[in-house]
DOVO-924173 format. One record per residue: x, y negated, z of N, C-alpha, C in turn; residue in three letters. Coordinates in steps of 0.1 Angstrom, whole numbers, plus 5000, padded with zeros to 4 digits. Example, Ala and Ser with C-alpha at 12.3 -4.5 7.8 and 13.67 -1.06 7.14 Angstrom:
2
513250575078512350455078513250335078ala/512850225071513750115071512950005079ser/
This chain:
142
499251214840499951154851498951174863unk/499451214874498651244886498851134896unk/497751074901497750974911497751034925unk/498450974934498451014948497250964955unk/496851034966495750984974496050844978unk/495050764978495150624980495250574995unk/495450655004495450595017496750555022unk/497350525027498650465028499050435042unk/499750325042500150275055499050265064unk/497950285059496750285068497050375079unk/497550485077497750575088498750515098unk/499850465093500850405102500150285109unk/499450205101498850085107497950125119unk/497150225118496250265129497050305141unk/498050385139498850435150499650315157unk/500250235149501050125154500250015160unk/499149985153498349865157497249895167unk/496950015169495850045178495949975191unk/495049885194495049815206496049705208unk/496749675197497849575198497349435195unk/496049415191495549285189495849225175unk/496249305166496449265152495149225146unk/495149105140493849055134493449145122unk/492149175122491549245110491349145099unk/491649185087491549105075490649175065unk/489549115062488649175052488449085040unk/488848965040488748875028490048885021unk/489948875007491148874999491948745002unk/493248755004494048635006493848534994unk/493948414997493748304987494748294977unk/496048334980497148314972497648434964unk/496748524960497148644953497448604938unk/498348694933498648684918498348824912unk/498048824900497548944893498448974881unk/498849104880499549144868498849274864unk/497949274854497149394850496249424862unk/496349554867495549594878496249574892unk/497449514892498149494904497849354909unk/497349344922497049224928497749214942unk/498649124943499549104955499748964958unk/500148934971500548804974501848774966unk/502148644964503348614955504648674960unk/504948674972506248734977506348884974unk/505148954976505149094973505249124958unk/504649044950504749054935506149034931unk/506748924936508148904933509049024936unk/508749084948509549204952509349314943unk/508049334938507849444929508549414916unk/508549294911509249264898510749284900unk/511249244912512749264914513049414914unk/512249494920512449644919512449694905unk/511449644897511449684883512649634875unk/513049514878514249464871515449554875unk/515649584887516749674892516649804885unk/515449864884515249994879515449994863unk/515049884857515149874843513849914836unk/512749934844511449974838510349944848unk/509149934842507949904850507650024860unk/507149984872506750084882505250104881unk/504750224879503350244877502650244891unk/501850134893501050114905499650164903unk/499250254912497850304911496850204918unk/497350154929496450054936497249964944unk/496749844946497449734954496349684963unk/495949554961494849504969493649594970unk/493149614981491849694983491049614993unk/489749594990488749524999488449625010unk/487849565020487449645032486449745027unk/485549715018484549815013485349925006unk/486349894998487150004992487850085002unk/488350015013489050095024488150185031unk/486850145033485950235040485650355031unk/485550335018485350445009486550535008unk/487750475009488950565009488950645021unk/488750585033488750665045487650775045unk/486550745040485450845039485950965031unk/486550935020487051035011488151115017unk/489051045024490251115030489951195043unk/489151135052488951205065487551215069unk/486651165061485251175064484651075074unk/485450965076485050865086485350725080unk/484250655076484450525070485150425079unk/485250445092485950355101487350385103unk/487850485096489250515097489550635106unk/490750695105491050815112492550805117unk/492750815130494150805135495150895127unk/496150845122497150915115496850955100unk/495650915096495350945082494850825074unk/494050735080493550625073493250505082unk/493850395079493650275088492250225087unk/491750175098490350115097490350005088unk/489149985081489049865073489449735080unk/490249655073490749535079492149545085unk/492649675087493949695093494949755083unk/494449785071495449835061496149725055unk/497349745052498149635045497649615031unk/496849705026496149675013495249555013unk/494549535024493649425026494449285026unk/495749295029496549175029497249155016unk/496949245006497649234993499149254994unk/499549335004500949355006501349505006unk/500549584999500849734998500549774984unk/501249884980501049944967501050094969unk/500350164960500450304959500950344945unk/501950424944502450464931502250614928unk/502350644916502050784912503150884916unk/502851004915503851114918504951104908unk/504551074895505651054885506650954889unk/506150844894507150734899508050784910unk/507450864919508250914930509251014925unk/508951084915509851184909510951114900unk/510750994896511650924888512850874896unk/514050914892515250874900515350724900unk/515650674912515950534915514750454919unk/513550504917512350424920512250384935unk/512350484943512250464958513350364962unk/514550394958515750304962515450164957unk/514950144945514750014939513649934948unk/512550004951511549944959512049904973unk/512749994979513349974993514349854992unk/515149854982516149744981515449604979unk/514249604973513549484971512649444982unk/512649524993511849485005510549565008unk/510349675000509249765002509649875011unk/508749925019508950035029508050145025unk/508650265024507850385022507450435036unk/506250395041505850405054505650555059unk/505050635051504750775055505250875044unk/506650885043507150975032506651125033unk/506351165045505951305047504451335043unk/503551235047502151265045501551175034unk/502151055031501550965020502750905013unk/503550985006504750935000504650824990unk/503450814984503250714973502950574978unk/502750554992502450434997503650355001unk/503650224997504750135001504150005006unk/504649955017504149825022505349725021unk/504949605019505949495018506149425031unk/507349385034507649305046507549385059unk/508049515058508049595070507249725067unk/507449825076506749945075505349935082unk/504349935074502949925080502150035074unk/
């Protein structure tokens, strides 16, 4: 099974939020819930479970909550800049991963019929289908 690159709505986040005054978040939210390696705020976890129920099977999540340190490392790996890169990687603190409201899924999940529709119907948004198709943010396209 092949995992997708982990950067995500980060790209959209940087483009949309640049200069908009969105608060940077680098501490993990207090109210997260965990299921295996998936760490999300309760509403996002409920939405993931709803998508899985609709699909009739579990959705393989590569990554969910990511610390600012992990975001810096992801940006460095993706674009060579730990502070983020416009259109490629959100600066640490501006990725929806730091809010525990984003997931990255595998290519196998993207290729499985019904997965994208189930996630979208449950409130997840595939923010960058062209450049980062495995990234989904909860509660809007971020």
